[in-house]
C-alpha positions in Angstrom: 0.0 0.0 0.0 1.5 3.3 -1.1 0.9 6.7 0.3 -0.4 9.2 -2.2 2.0 12.1 -2.7 1.9 15.4 -4.6 3.3 13.9 -7.8 0.8 11.1 -7.8 -2.1 13.5 -7.1 -0.9 15.5 -10.1 -0.9 12.4 -12.3 3.0 12.2 -12.6 4.6 8.8 -12.2 5.9 8.0 -8.8 8.6 5.5 -7.8 8.6 4.3 -4.3 8.9 1.1 -2.3 6.2 -0.5 -0.2 5.9 1.0 3.3 7.3 -2.2 4.8 10.2 -4.0 3.1 11.0 -7.5 4.4 14.5 -8.8 4.1 13.1 -12.2 2.9 11.1 -10.6 0.1 13.6 -8.0 -1.2 15.9 -9.4 -3.9 19.6 -9.5 -3.3 21.8 -8.9 -6.4 25.5 -9.5 -7.0 27.0 -6.2 -8.1 30.8 -6.7 -8.2 33.2 -9.5 -7.1 32.6 -10.0 -3.4 29.7 -7.6 -3.2 26.0 -7.8 -3.2 23.2 -5.3 -2.7 19.6 -5.1 -1.4 17.2 -2.2 -1.6 15.7 -1.3 1.7 13.3 1.4 0.7 13.0 4.4 -1.5 11.0 7.1 -3.2 12.1 9.8 -5.8 13.9 11.8 -3.1 15.7 9.2 -0.9 17.0 5.6 -1.1 18.5 3.2 1.5 20.5 0.2 0.4 22.3 -2.7 2.3 25.6 -3.7 0.7 27.5 -6.8 1.8 31.3 -7.0 1.3 33.6 -10.0 1.5 37.0 -9.3 2.9 39.1 -7.8 0.1 36.1 -6.6 -2.0 36.6 -3.1 -3.5 34.0 -0.5 -4.1 36.0 1.3 -6.9 36.6 5.0 -6.8 33.7 6.7 -8.5 31.4 9.7 -8.2 27.7 10.4 -8.8 25.4 13.4 -8.5 23.7 12.1 -5.4 24.4 13.0 -1.8 25.3 9.9 0.2 25.6 8.9 3.8 26.9 5.4 4.6 26.8 3.6 8.0 29.1 0.8 8.8 26.9 -1.9 10.2 29.7 -4.5 10.6 33.2 -5.1 9.4 36.1 -2.8 8.7 36.7 -0.6 5.7 39.3 1.7 4.3 37.1 4.5 2.9 38.3 7.3 0.7 36.3 10.5 0.3 37.9 13.1 -2.0 41.6 12.8 -1.2 41.3 11.6 2.4 41.3 7.9 3.5 40.2 6.7 6.9 39.6 3.3 8.6 36.0 2.8 9.6 34.5 0.1 11.8 31.0 -0.9 13.0 29.1 2.2 14.2 31.1 4.7 12.1 29.7 6.5 9.1 30.7 8.8 6.3 29.2 11.5 4.1 29.9 12.0 0.4 28.9 15.3 -1.3 27.5 15.2 -4.8 30.1 14.6 -7.5 32.9 13.8 -5.0 35.2 10.8 -5.8 34.9 8.1 -3.2 35.4 4.3 -2.7 35.9 1.6 -0.1 38.1 -1.4 0.4 36.7 -4.0 2.8 39.5 -5.2 5.2 37.2 -7.4 7.4 34.0 -8.9 6.0 31.2 -6.4 6.6 28.0 -4.5 5.7 27.4 -0.9 4.7 24.0 0.8 4.9 24.0 3.4 2.1 21.5 6.3 1.9 21.2 8.4 -1.2 19.4 11.5 -2.2 17.8 11.6 -4.7 17.0 8.0 -5.6 19.7 6.1 -7.5 17.7 5.3 -10.6 20.5 3.1 -11.9 19.8 0.8 -8.9 16.2 0.3 -9.9 15.4 -2.8 -12.1 12.0 -3.5 -13.6 10.8 -5.3 -10.5 11.6 -2.3 -8.2 10.0 0.2 -10.6 6.7 -1.5 -10.0 6.7 -1.8 -6.2 
């Protein structure tokens, strides 16, 4: 059951997840060697994603036009934002401004919870577009 929002009321298409997203019902996709991703919830303005990393997995340096906050749920990561690299462990987090180069190397198997604004349309497959 979705909540009606301004876009929907004006007849514009709306992308958003269900109000409740259950781990067992949300697909997990392999995205890179040693990494997999699961969407946790989203609408046009915000998205949350769980990303599992095996030890040694690399989130390559990249940039995108989205603001991003990531929370280290578990594990240990060498995270680079801009030209600064820090070691982060469970309970730590980092912020990435739009169009800033960033990446992570997993040094102990772990999980990041990523939040993006606006939605990462490139993460939405056909099944998510119809939630």
